[in-house]
C-alpha positions as MATLAB code, in Angstrom:
seq = 'MDVVKKGNEWVAQSGGRTVPGTRADRKVDAVRQTAEVAKSRRDPVSVKIHLERGPIQEERTYPRSADPRGSKG';
ca = [
       4.593  -21.168    9.069;
       2.907  -19.915    5.928;
      -0.124  -17.592    5.906;
      -2.152  -18.631    2.841;
      -5.632  -18.287    1.364;
      -7.496  -21.567    1.731;
     -11.007  -21.546    0.292;
     -12.764  -18.419    1.574;
     -10.474  -17.844    4.553;
      -6.876  -17.153    5.472;
      -4.951  -19.611    7.661;
      -1.434  -20.339    8.844;
      -0.094  -23.710    7.824;
       2.904  -25.620    9.086;
       3.903  -28.968    7.652;
       0.728  -29.054    5.557;
      -1.542  -28.697    8.598;
      -3.519  -25.681    9.736;
      -2.099  -24.070   12.868;
      -4.835  -23.859   15.543;
      -6.109  -20.361   16.280;
      -5.074  -18.832   12.947;
      -8.248  -18.997   10.815;
      -9.716  -15.659    9.735;
     -11.899  -14.152    7.029;
      -9.410  -11.313    6.512;
      -5.700  -11.668    5.764;
      -4.723   -8.965    8.265;
      -6.478  -10.876   11.060;
      -4.812  -14.171   10.115;
      -1.394  -12.469   10.074;
      -2.043  -10.942   13.504;
      -3.162  -14.285   14.954;
      -0.200  -16.088   13.391;
       2.204  -13.526   14.872;
       0.740  -14.135   18.332;
       1.187  -17.906   17.948;
       4.752  -17.441   16.660;
       5.664  -15.113   19.553;
       4.442  -17.694   22.066;
       6.868  -20.358   20.835;
      10.261  -20.870   22.456;
      12.216  -21.382   19.238;
      12.524  -18.769   16.466;
       9.747  -19.004   13.871;
       9.785  -17.821   10.268;
       6.393  -16.685    8.947;
       5.922  -16.385    5.192;
       2.929  -14.264    4.209;
       1.614  -15.173    0.763;
      -0.396  -13.201   -1.761;
      -3.842  -14.552   -2.595;
      -2.548  -16.104   -5.816;
       0.330  -17.854   -4.017;
       3.719  -16.070   -4.236;
       5.411  -14.900   -1.034;
       4.652  -11.254   -0.244;
       6.710  -10.909    2.928;
       8.698  -12.969    5.420;
       8.915  -12.202    9.144;
      10.920  -13.835   11.924;
       9.757  -14.084   15.549;
      11.331  -13.083   17.821;
      12.691  -10.172   15.826;
      16.136  -10.642   17.398;
      16.413  -13.974   15.535;
      15.969  -12.243   12.165;
      19.102  -12.709   10.034;
      21.000   -9.564    9.141;
      20.516   -8.172    5.635;
      23.005   -9.356    3.062;
      24.107   -8.303   -0.398;
      22.289  -10.293   -2.856;
];
């Protein structure tokens, strides 16, 4: 899932479609809603949080235990 600015709001998108329940006027609210959706899924989910202009700001994995270990790089 990717949290992106779309028009005047922030949404989570997956496969080019907006994920239900993730629309918000503020980025922080969209990230919170997206985290709740990701936590409710059975399989691990990677959430990429983008800056307003597009580049990735941060990436999170839910559940946290599925997060890959840090590597040299």
